[in-house]
A tleap script that builds the chain and sets N, CA, C and O, in Angstrom:
source leaprc.protein.ff14SB
mol = sequence {
  NMET ILE LYS ASN LYS LYS VAL TRP GLU LYS
  PHE GLU ILE GLU LEU GLN LYS LYS THR HIE
  VAL ASP VAL GLU ARG ASN PHE LYS ILE VAL
  GLU SER LEU TYR HIE GLU ALA ARG THR LEU
  GLY ARG PHE PRO PRO ASP ASN ILE LEU GLU
  ASP LEU GLU ILE TYR VAL LYS MET ALA LYS
  VAL VAL ASN SER CVAL
}
set mol.1.N position { 17.364 12.300 -8.785 }
set mol.1.CA position { 17.758 11.211 -9.637 }
set mol.1.C position { 18.841 10.401 -8.921 }
set mol.1.O position { 19.756 10.963 -8.318 }
set mol.2.N position { 18.723 9.082 -8.996 }
set mol.2.CA position { 19.689 8.196 -8.349 }
set mol.2.C position { 20.849 7.966 -9.306 }
set mol.2.O position { 20.669 7.475 -10.420 }
set mol.3.N position { 22.046 8.333 -8.847 }
set mol.3.CA position { 23.219 8.186 -9.701 }
set mol.3.C position { 24.026 6.945 -9.360 }
set mol.3.O position { 24.666 6.356 -10.231 }
set mol.4.N position { 23.997 6.550 -8.103 }
set mol.4.CA position { 24.764 5.389 -7.685 }
set mol.4.C position { 23.806 4.379 -7.068 }
set mol.4.O position { 23.391 4.529 -5.919 }
set mol.5.N position { 23.457 3.353 -7.831 }
set mol.5.CA position { 22.455 2.385 -7.413 }
set mol.5.C position { 22.893 1.612 -6.171 }
set mol.5.O position { 22.067 1.336 -5.302 }
set mol.6.N position { 24.148 1.264 -6.071 }
set mol.6.CA position { 24.629 0.488 -4.930 }
set mol.6.C position { 24.519 1.288 -3.632 }
set mol.6.O position { 24.147 0.742 -2.594 }
set mol.7.N position { 24.837 2.562 -3.692 }
set mol.7.CA position { 24.717 3.414 -2.506 }
set mol.7.C position { 23.256 3.506 -2.091 }
set mol.7.O position { 22.942 3.443 -0.902 }
set mol.8.N position { 22.372 3.653 -3.054 }
set mol.8.CA position { 20.943 3.740 -2.763 }
set mol.8.C position { 20.433 2.439 -2.137 }
set mol.8.O position { 19.689 2.475 -1.157 }
set mol.9.N position { 20.824 1.306 -2.691 }
set mol.9.CA position { 20.389 0.018 -2.154 }
set mol.9.C position { 20.900 -0.176 -0.725 }
set mol.9.O position { 20.180 -0.694 0.129 }
set mol.10.N position { 22.129 0.234 -0.469 }
set mol.10.CA position { 22.684 0.142 0.882 }
set mol.10.C position { 21.884 1.024 1.833 }
set mol.10.O position { 21.568 0.617 2.951 }
set mol.11.N position { 21.560 2.232 1.381 }
set mol.11.CA position { 20.744 3.142 2.187 }
set mol.11.C position { 19.394 2.521 2.520 }
set mol.11.O position { 18.953 2.587 3.667 }
set mol.12.N position { 18.727 1.915 1.527 }
set mol.12.CA position { 17.421 1.295 1.747 }
set mol.12.C position { 17.504 0.157 2.759 }
set mol.12.O position { 16.646 0.037 3.633 }
set mol.13.N position { 18.534 -0.676 2.643 }
set mol.13.CA position { 18.705 -1.802 3.566 }
set mol.13.C position { 18.907 -1.302 4.991 }
set mol.13.O position { 18.306 -1.823 5.930 }
set mol.14.N position { 19.758 -0.289 5.146 }
set mol.14.CA position { 20.007 0.273 6.476 }
set mol.14.C position { 18.748 0.920 7.048 }
set mol.14.O position { 18.477 0.794 8.242 }
set mol.15.N position { 17.985 1.604 6.215 }
set mol.15.CA position { 16.754 2.240 6.670 }
set mol.15.C position { 15.750 1.193 7.137 }
set mol.15.O position { 15.088 1.382 8.158 }
set mol.16.N position { 15.633 0.099 6.406 }
set mol.16.CA position { 14.723 -0.970 6.797 }
set mol.16.C position { 15.137 -1.604 8.115 }
set mol.16.O position { 14.286 -1.969 8.926 }
set mol.17.N position { 16.430 -1.735 8.332 }
set mol.17.CA position { 16.922 -2.310 9.588 }
set mol.17.C position { 16.611 -1.393 10.772 }
set mol.17.O position { 16.301 -1.872 11.862 }
set mol.18.N position { 16.694 -0.076 10.561 }
set mol.18.CA position { 16.498 0.890 11.633 }
set mol.18.C position { 15.025 1.215 11.883 }
set mol.18.O position { 14.663 1.647 12.977 }
set mol.19.N position { 14.186 1.011 10.887 }
set mol.19.CA position { 12.784 1.387 10.996 }
set mol.19.C position { 12.006 0.312 11.736 }
set mol.19.O position { 12.029 -0.860 11.362 }
set mol.20.N position { 11.326 0.722 12.780 }
set mol.20.CA position { 10.498 -0.191 13.572 }
set mol.20.C position { 9.089 -0.223 12.987 }
set mol.20.O position { 8.494 0.824 12.733 }
set mol.21.N position { 8.565 -1.411 12.778 }
set mol.21.CA position { 7.212 -1.567 12.266 }
set mol.21.C position { 6.254 -1.628 13.451 }
set mol.21.O position { 6.376 -2.497 14.315 }
set mol.22.N position { 5.312 -0.711 13.484 }
set mol.22.CA position { 4.325 -0.671 14.551 }
set mol.22.C position { 3.051 -1.341 14.042 }
set mol.22.O position { 2.207 -0.705 13.410 }
set mol.23.N position { 2.931 -2.630 14.328 }
set mol.23.CA position { 1.818 -3.419 13.811 }
set mol.23.C position { 0.485 -2.896 14.330 }
set mol.23.O position { -0.489 -2.824 13.580 }
set mol.24.N position { 0.436 -2.534 15.595 }
set mol.24.CA position { -0.808 -2.032 16.173 }
set mol.24.C position { -1.266 -0.757 15.463 }
set mol.24.O position { -2.449 -0.602 15.160 }
set mol.25.N position { -0.335 0.146 15.202 }
set mol.25.CA position { -0.661 1.396 14.491 }
set mol.25.C position { -1.148 1.094 13.083 }
set mol.25.O position { -2.105 1.704 12.606 }
set mol.26.N position { -0.491 0.156 12.422 }
set mol.26.CA position { -0.889 -0.195 11.059 }
set mol.26.C position { -2.302 -0.773 11.019 }
set mol.26.O position { -3.074 -0.471 10.108 }
set mol.27.N position { -2.644 -1.613 12.018 }
set mol.27.CA position { -3.997 -2.159 12.076 }
set mol.27.C position { -5.026 -1.068 12.336 }
set mol.27.O position { -6.132 -1.116 11.799 }
set mol.28.N position { -4.670 -0.088 13.154 }
set mol.28.CA position { -5.581 1.028 13.411 }
set mol.28.C position { -5.833 1.826 12.132 }
set mol.28.O position { -6.954 2.267 11.878 }
set mol.29.N position { -4.789 2.006 11.334 }
set mol.29.CA position { -4.945 2.725 10.059 }
set mol.29.C position { -5.866 1.956 9.131 }
set mol.29.O position { -6.762 2.537 8.519 }
set mol.30.N position { -5.651 0.652 9.024 }
set mol.30.CA position { -6.495 -0.180 8.152 }
set mol.30.C position { -7.941 -0.145 8.633 }
set mol.30.O position { -8.865 -0.040 7.826 }
set mol.31.N position { -8.135 -0.233 9.942 }
set mol.31.CA position { -9.487 -0.188 10.487 }
set mol.31.C position { -10.157 1.151 10.185 }
set mol.31.O position { -11.341 1.189 9.849 }
set mol.32.N position { -9.414 2.240 10.302 }
set mol.32.CA position { -9.962 3.568 9.991 }
set mol.32.C position { -10.339 3.673 8.519 }
set mol.32.O position { -11.391 4.216 8.178 }
set mol.33.N position { -9.481 3.155 7.656 }
set mol.33.CA position { -9.792 3.178 6.222 }
set mol.33.C position { -11.028 2.340 5.916 }
set mol.33.O position { -11.850 2.719 5.082 }
set mol.34.N position { -11.158 1.200 6.595 }
set mol.34.CA position { -12.326 0.344 6.416 }
set mol.34.C position { -13.603 1.092 6.812 }
set mol.34.O position { -14.590 1.076 6.077 }
set mol.35.N position { -13.578 1.745 7.978 }
set mol.35.CA position { -14.758 2.492 8.427 }
set mol.35.C position { -15.070 3.653 7.488 }
set mol.35.O position { -16.238 3.948 7.233 }
set mol.36.N position { -14.043 4.304 6.979 }
set mol.36.CA position { -14.252 5.397 6.020 }
set mol.36.C position { -14.933 4.882 4.754 }
set mol.36.O position { -15.866 5.500 4.242 }
set mol.37.N position { -14.454 3.743 4.259 }
set mol.37.CA position { -15.049 3.154 3.054 }
set mol.37.C position { -16.498 2.759 3.310 }
set mol.37.O position { -17.354 2.944 2.446 }
set mol.38.N position { -16.777 2.217 4.490 }
set mol.38.CA position { -18.160 1.846 4.835 }
set mol.38.C position { -19.040 3.100 4.899 }
set mol.38.O position { -20.170 3.095 4.411 }
set mol.39.N position { -18.519 4.164 5.499 }
set mol.39.CA position { -19.271 5.404 5.628 }
set mol.39.C position { -19.593 6.000 4.258 }
set mol.39.O position { -20.685 6.525 4.040 }
set mol.40.N position { -18.637 5.914 3.346 }
set mol.40.CA position { -18.833 6.451 2.004 }
set mol.40.C position { -19.658 5.534 1.111 }
set mol.40.O position { -19.991 5.894 -0.018 }
set mol.41.N position { -19.985 4.357 1.615 }
set mol.41.CA position { -20.790 3.422 0.837 }
set mol.41.C position { -20.006 2.704 -0.253 }
set mol.41.O position { -20.595 2.201 -1.209 }
set mol.42.N position { -18.694 2.653 -0.120 }
set mol.42.CA position { -17.846 2.022 -1.129 }
set mol.42.C position { -17.415 0.622 -0.743 }
set mol.42.O position { -16.764 -0.062 -1.532 }
set mol.43.N position { -17.767 0.183 0.461 }
set mol.43.CA position { -17.385 -1.159 0.879 }
set mol.43.C position { -18.507 -1.765 1.685 }
set mol.43.O position { -18.993 -1.108 2.606 }
set mol.44.N position { -18.940 -2.944 1.407 }
set mol.44.CA position { -18.550 -3.746 0.250 }
set mol.44.C position { -19.163 -3.160 -1.018 }
set mol.44.O position { -20.230 -2.547 -0.975 }
set mol.45.N position { -18.486 -3.351 -2.141 }
set mol.45.CA position { -19.013 -2.794 -3.399 }
set mol.45.C position { -20.308 -3.480 -3.800 }
set mol.45.O position { -20.520 -4.654 -3.498 }
set mol.46.N position { -21.178 -2.734 -4.486 }
set mol.46.CA position { -22.439 -3.304 -4.951 }
set mol.46.C position { -22.177 -4.409 -5.962 }
set mol.46.O position { -22.794 -5.473 -5.917 }
set mol.47.N position { -21.256 -4.138 -6.869 }
set mol.47.CA position { -20.908 -5.108 -7.897 }
set mol.47.C position { -19.392 -5.301 -7.831 }
set mol.47.O position { -18.626 -4.413 -8.203 }
set mol.48.N position { -18.979 -6.456 -7.361 }
set mol.48.CA position { -17.554 -6.705 -7.146 }
set mol.48.C position { -16.759 -6.593 -8.445 }
set mol.48.O position { -15.622 -6.121 -8.431 }
set mol.49.N position { -17.329 -7.011 -9.545 }
set mol.49.CA position { -16.614 -6.993 -10.818 }
set mol.49.C position { -16.589 -5.610 -11.471 }
set mol.49.O position { -15.912 -5.405 -12.479 }
set mol.50.N position { -17.330 -4.667 -10.890 }
set mol.50.CA position { -17.440 -3.333 -11.469 }
set mol.50.C position { -16.081 -2.653 -11.638 }
set mol.50.O position { -15.802 -2.079 -12.691 }
set mol.51.N position { -15.259 -2.715 -10.634 }
set mol.51.CA position { -13.969 -2.034 -10.662 }
set mol.51.C position { -12.803 -2.993 -10.880 }
set mol.51.O position { -11.654 -2.636 -10.618 }
set mol.52.N position { -13.082 -4.192 -11.350 }
set mol.52.CA position { -12.034 -5.196 -11.498 }
set mol.52.C position { -10.910 -4.723 -12.413 }
set mol.52.O position { -9.736 -4.952 -12.120 }
set mol.53.N position { -11.252 -4.074 -13.504 }
set mol.53.CA position { -10.238 -3.605 -14.454 }
set mol.53.C position { -9.285 -2.610 -13.778 }
set mol.53.O position { -8.075 -2.654 -14.002 }
set mol.54.N position { -9.830 -1.729 -12.963 }
set mol.54.CA position { -8.997 -0.753 -12.252 }
set mol.54.C position { -8.078 -1.464 -11.270 }
set mol.54.O position { -6.901 -1.122 -11.161 }
set mol.55.N position { -8.610 -2.456 -10.551 }
set mol.55.CA position { -7.790 -3.189 -9.577 }
set mol.55.C position { -6.660 -3.943 -10.264 }
set mol.55.O position { -5.548 -4.011 -9.740 }
set mol.56.N position { -6.939 -4.507 -11.429 }
set mol.56.CA position { -5.904 -5.231 -12.172 }
set mol.56.C position { -4.803 -4.269 -12.601 }
set mol.56.O position { -3.621 -4.598 -12.500 }
set mol.57.N position { -5.177 -3.091 -13.078 }
set mol.57.CA position { -4.184 -2.095 -13.477 }
set mol.57.C position { -3.342 -1.647 -12.286 }
set mol.57.O position { -2.123 -1.515 -12.392 }
set mol.58.N position { -4.005 -1.414 -11.150 }
set mol.58.CA position { -3.258 -0.997 -9.954 }
set mol.58.C position { -2.308 -2.098 -9.510 }
set mol.58.O position { -1.171 -1.816 -9.129 }
set mol.59.N position { -2.754 -3.341 -9.554 }
set mol.59.CA position { -1.903 -4.454 -9.139 }
set mol.59.C position { -0.688 -4.572 -10.055 }
set mol.59.O position { 0.415 -4.852 -9.584 }
set mol.60.N position { -0.874 -4.364 -11.345 }
set mol.60.CA position { 0.253 -4.418 -12.276 }
set mol.60.C position { 1.278 -3.340 -11.945 }
set mol.60.O position { 2.482 -3.593 -11.961 }
set mol.61.N position { 0.797 -2.148 -11.648 }
set mol.61.CA position { 1.705 -1.044 -11.320 }
set mol.61.C position { 2.461 -1.343 -10.032 }
set mol.61.O position { 3.679 -1.173 -9.967 }
set mol.62.N position { 1.736 -1.788 -9.008 }
set mol.62.CA position { 2.385 -2.071 -7.727 }
set mol.62.C position { 3.385 -3.201 -7.859 }
set mol.62.O position { 4.478 -3.123 -7.299 }
set mol.63.N position { 3.039 -4.234 -8.578 }
set mol.63.CA position { 3.932 -5.398 -8.710 }
set mol.63.C position { 5.120 -5.129 -9.616 }
set mol.63.O position { 6.106 -5.864 -9.573 }
set mol.64.N position { 5.045 -4.105 -10.422 }
set mol.64.CA position { 6.171 -3.809 -11.328 }
set mol.64.C position { 7.287 -3.035 -10.627 }
set mol.64.O position { 8.396 -2.923 -11.149 }
set mol.65.N position { 6.983 -2.501 -9.438 }
set mol.65.CA position { 7.980 -1.703 -8.717 }
set mol.65.C position { 8.920 -2.597 -7.961 }
set mol.65.O position { 9.831 -2.110 -7.290 }
savepdb mol mol.pdb
quit
């Protein structure tokens, strides 16, 4: 549990400054996930609107953080 919000925010800012973003690695991860979805037959979806409600719920959760 976070007791001191200012200390936590300072920690997050410092962590972001120190953390190096590896764009090439991130693209490799996305590409692997894409191939996995293709292999499982989940991409592209047969019916794009089929899972729209789930995507809207996920977007609300992600955007609320």
